[in-house]
Residue, then its C-alpha position, 0 to 999 in steps of 0.5 A: m510460538t503462536l498466538s490467541k484470536p484476540k491476540l492475533f486481531a491485535y497483532g494484525f492491527s499493530a501496523i496501521g500507524i506506520n502504514l498511515l505514516n508511509l500513505l501520508m508520506g506518498i500522498y501528501l508529503c512528497h507532493a507538499l514541496y511545490i506548488p501545483e497549478p501555480d497560475k490558478i493558485a495566484e489567481a485565487i490568492n489575489a482574490g484573497e483565498k488561502f492555501t496553506n492546507l496540504t502544503f508545507m507552506n503558509n499564503d506569504m511563503i507561496a505568494r513568494i514562491i509564485n513570483m519566482d521560476n521555480k514553484g518550490l521549497v525544492i528544485v521542482a524539476v529535479w524533486g520528480v526524479v528524486i521520488t522516482i529514484a527513491k521509489i526504484v530504491d525501495g523496490v530493490i531493497d527489499v530482497p537484501l532487507a529481507n535476507l538480513v532480517d532472515r538471517l538476524n540473530f539477536k538475543i530478543g529474536k529476528r522478527k523483533s530485532g527487525l521490527l526495531l531496527g526499521f523503527v527507529p530510522m523510520v519514525v526519526s526521518f519521518l519527523l526530520f522529513l517535517v523540517i524545512l532547512f531553508q524556508d526564507n532565502f530562497t536562493t538557488s543554492n539553497l533550494w538545491v540543499n533542501t532538495i537533497w536534505f528530502g531526497v535524502l530522508l526520503i530514501l532513508f524512510y523507504c528502507s526503514y519502513t520496509c525493513s519493518m514491515l518485512a519483519y512484520y510479515g515475515s511473523f505470520a508464518e510463525v505467530t499461526k499454527n495453520d491455514s485457518e489462522r494465517t486466513f484470520l489474521a491476513n483478514i484483520k490486517s486487510v481491514a486495518d489496510v482499508f481503514s488507513y486509506v479511509i483516514v488518509y483520503a477523507l479524514v486527512p482533508v477534514l483534519n487540515g480544514v479543522v486545524g487551518g494548517n498545513i499538511r505538517i500539523v496534520a502528520l505530527m496528529i497522526f504520527p504517534m499512531s507509529f507507535l501501535l508497532f509496539i504491539a507486535i513488538f510485546l507480543l512476539r515471543e521467539k527463541t533466543a540466539d542463544a537457545t537456537t545455536e543452529v539458526k545462522e546454519k539454517e538460513p541461507g544466503m542471499i542468492v541461494s535464497i532468492v534462488h530457492v524462492f524462484k525454484n518454488k513453482n507454487y509460488m511462482i504461479w502465485m506471482g503470475v496471478f498476484a501480477f495481474m492483481t497488482f496491475a488492476i489494484q494499482f489502476f483502481l487506487v490510483g486511477l479512479p480519483a482521474f477516472l470520476t473527476d476526468v470532465s469527459v468521463g465522471g466530471f463529479g466534485g469532490g464531494e461526489v468523489a467522497i461519496i463514491n469512494a465511501a461505497a466502495f470502501a465503507p462495506v469491506p469489513l462486513t464484504i471481507a466477513l462474506y469472503n471468509f465465510v465463502i472459503k471456509k465453504k469453497g476455499l481460497r482459490f474459489g473465494y478469490t475468483y468470486a472476489m474477482v469477478a465481483v470487482a470486475i463486474g462493478m469496474v464494468v459498471c463504472s464505466f458507464v458512467n461517462t458524459g457520452i453515455v449518460p449525460d445527467n450527472g445524478t444518474r452518473l452518480i447512482i450508477a457510480i454508487i452501485g458499481s462502487v458497492i458491487a466492487s466492495l464484495g472483493i476490494g479487502t481481498f486485495f490485501s488479504v490474499t497478499y499475506i496468506i499466500p506468502s506465509h502459507c509457503a514460508a511455513v510450508e517451506k519450514e516444515e519440509t526443510g526446516k528453512s525460515q525465509p518467510s521474509m524473502y517470499f515477501a520481498v520477492q512478491g513487493l519486488i514484481g509488485a513494484v516493477v508491475t506498478a511501474f509498467s501500469t501507473g507509470i506508463i500505460m496510465v499516464y499513456m491512456r490519461t494523454n491520449g484521451l483514453t481515460y474512459l478505458m481506465m475501469a474496463a482495463v482493470a476489469l480485464m486485469l482481474l479477469l486474466s488474473c482469475v484465469v491464471a489462478l486456475f492453474l494454482p495446486k491444491s495446497i493453496a486453492l483449498i486454504g481456508k476451506k473446511d474439511k478439505a481433507k474430503d476433497 
């Protein structure tokens, strides 16, 4: 079953709600259970300021917690370990969940079953995460109960979110009939991803200020958007298990499926490109705010950082249209190279945002804006290619062998992405920030992107020419 372009447009935006829940969980909710910089906050509270925003706590709770050795609703020393464990589980669980989704055989269809199988526990665990079991009596035993409560819910949320997204991504190869449609769908999903980041980074702080409450209120305001996923569920029209009696025989077991994906030479070349690109995108998304606010580098305030982020993300819908025009003329590899070189140039420009090079704050702000606008030419491509190529490889495999395991291609990509992310943001970035090398972070982004372009030269013609019109003539 394939969808018309208007339906593909709706399909591409249908996951924006659950993506928002995931971003809220990782960026705000996990860190709203403890008090950062308690000494500064205690001083501010004594001066009459309020700090209910972006926390689970009201000012009375904050005032009581600040006077305790433990500065949170959980055991703070343990909570960081819990988050790390949850992220490791999130990365490792991709493969078995992908095999499960690819082998589901319910009457409503495997992709639709996978979406629902993940959606229900995901929304339940998200809502329960907003509930504090013990918020009045901060005894050690009660804080341990809180820690275990939030930890179990966090792991359940990540696992169920992964299940839904693997089913969603796995359906890309099945709701489109060719690479042109897959490119269109991937670009729509990329625009939706950018909107997600804009909402989380820009709108959430504003909403916090408007409601005058804490992050849980904003989370509840955004929560209904998760039900947009039912657009995808309603649009999917799959063959039922009764009508497809050979499904179980065609789908390989987990080990066979993993080995089969790793034996796909074309896909593994893409994994090389993807690894360098993922290093860069994580450095960019996680490191840019630190780079811009570091006193020795940018030294910018919140308003200036918002302007710079807007310069990077606001043009993306238009730049994706430009990128799509390029790949229609030259193919995916040329378009990818053009986009990554643009981002690399933008990051090199941003590297001059350094108080040691340009002392004047206004001039540095202009340089940062220029670099961000240049980078916007390729930012959307970060997301788009990660949807197109796994879907393409899965579609080719199904056509050649009859085996349908698109979720496993996305799972392997997710697993490698998790390993690279842990290395880049968990080791390299921490080392650079703690050793006075923050000023080199954007240059590191540029270097990784250029290396990804070098590896992209080895992509086979079948992938290199994805999206190009009249590619048969080449």
